[in-house]
N, C-alpha and C positions, 0 to 999 in steps of 0.2 A: 713817459710816465706821466708829465703833467696832463697828456692829451687824454691818457685814460681816466685820469681823475677827474677830467672834466665830462668825459661821457657818463662816468657812473652817476655824477651830482645832479647833471643838465639833461641827461636822456635817457638813462635806464632807468632810475627812476621815476620819470614822468611817463612811463609806458602804461598803457590802462590795462593792466593786470592785477588781481587780487591776492591769487592763490599760485601755485607750483604748475597747474595744468595750464594758466591762461601764459604764464611767463612761458614755458618752455615751448608753447604752440607758438608765440609771437618769435622766440627764439629762431625757429626751422623758416621762418619766411624773411625774407628780402624786402628791406636792406638790413634787416637787424642781423642774418647772416655774415654779411660782408663785415659791416660796422664789427661784430664781437671779435671775428678772428682777426682784423686789422687790429684792434685793441689789445689781444692779447700776442699777435706777435710784435706788437711795438711793445711792451713790457718787457716780451723775452730778448729782443734785441737791445734793449735800454740793459740789461744786467750785461749783455754783452760788453757794453759800454763801462758798466761799472769795474769791470775786471780791467780795464784799461786803467780806469782811474785809479786802482787799487795801488797799479803798477808805479804810478805817481806818487803816490804817498809813500812806497817803499823807496824810491829815486831819492827826493828828498830827505828822507829821515837816515838814509846810507851813508849820505853825503857829510852828514854831522857825523854821525859815529855809526860803523855796522851793530848790529843787535841779534841776538837768534830769535827775538820774540817778536820782531818786523818782518824778519822772513818766515816766520812758521804763521804769522797772522795774516800776511799776502797768500800764502799758498794755501790758508786754507779757505779764506774772501775768495781766492780767483776759483776753486775748485765750486764753493757757493752757486758761484754764478749761472753754470750749466746745468745745475740741479734748477734753479729757477727757473731758468729757460724751458726745459721739460716741462714741468708744471703748467706754466702760461700755454704749453702748446695741448697740451694733455688734457687740461681744462676745457678751451674752448672745442678743438674736437668732438669731445664729449657733448658738451652745452649744443654746438649747431648741429650733429650727427640726431642725437637724441631729439632735439627740438625739430628738424625734418619728420622722424619718424612718429613724433606726437601729432604734427600738424596734419598727415597724411592717412593716420588709423581711422579706421573702418568704423570702429564703434566705443562706447566708454568700456568695457572690460579691457578690449587693448590699449588704450590709452593710460588707462591704469598703469598697464603691465608694464608699460614703457617709463612710466614716471617712479616704480619700484625701482626697475632696472636704473634710471639715472640716477637716484638718491642712494644706490650701493656704488656705483662707477666713482661718484663723487668723494668716495673714500678714499681713494687712491691718492686726492688731492692731501688728504690729510697726511699720508705715511709721506709722499712726497715730500710735503713742508716740513715734517719733522727731519728728513734727512739734510733738507737745506739749513733749518736750525742747528745741527749738529756740527756743521761748518760754520755758518756765518756769525754765531754769537761768540764763541771763540776765538774767530779772527778778531773782532772787533775788541775784547777782552782781552787780547795780547797786545794789539794797537795801541789801546788805552793805556795799559801800562808802558808802553815803551814812549808814548808822547808826554808822560809825566817828568822826562830826564829829556825832552826837547825843546830846543828853541824856536822851533815854527811853530809848534803847536802850543806847547805850556800845560802846566801842571790844571790847572782847572778843566780847559777841554779833554785832557787826557783822564783826571778823576772819572769826570762826569760821565764819560764812555765806558769806564772801568765800570764804575758801578751800576750804571744803567742795563746794559748787557749782562752782568754776571745777574741782575736781580731778576732780568727779564727770561735769562737761560733756565734759573730755578722755576719759573711763573711755570714757563712752557714746557719744561721737561717733566714736572710735580703733576699738571695735567693730561700729559699724554694718555691716550692718541687725542682727548677732546682738546680743543682750544682755549685756553685761560679766557675766562668772562673778562677780564680789565685787558682792554686793549690798547698797548703802547707804541706798538708800530709807528703813528705819527710821529711822535717823540723823537725815536731811534732815527725816521727817516730825516728827521730837521737837522738832528746831531750830525749825523754823515754829511748832509750838506752844507751843514759848515765847514766841518773838514776840509770838506775839496774844494770850499772858497779858502778858505785859509790856505790850503796847500796851493793855489794857483797862487794867490798873491805873495806867498813868500818866495814862491819860485822865482819871481821876476827879481826879486831885489838880491837872491842868493848867487854869491860867487863859487861856481863850480872850479875844482883845484885842476889845474892841469896835468896832464898823463905823463910821466917821466919817461 
């Protein structure tokens, strides 16, 4: 995901394109085809690893005390991960396929038709993203609630996650299907990163009870 972020900031935004026509044409040419698909596949794979990390959070919190909120939060979070993987692969495929068609267009009317088709197909991203939100936000709301009573994470981390994802869920669902103007995902991503780092640090010093 870090590689994808670097590509977005230092590669895609530096391309010599001023409008969708030019951007789509560039997307259909090498090496942009390979870079685009590699970036989307990398993000999709990262969310599969994200599901594994959620299992780590569940394991750590259930060693302290089994909670239904942890079980449900982990389940919802894991379900959200393949949804995002699907979105990334669909998004990358549409960009590359329509980009190739735009680059090979015989005339301007054909190119404009492809651009209209591209704009329509990208709406599928919004629907898949909403499906992701339906599971991802409740997952962290429930896990944040459980963190309030967790020795490994604490009330401050839990309260922030609970409030942040509850507010973000309301904003996203209220503006659906259009994404909200206020972009809060970087804050949420940073909080999740802190949670996973805290999980790894706590797990090192945690004494796992022996099975009798």
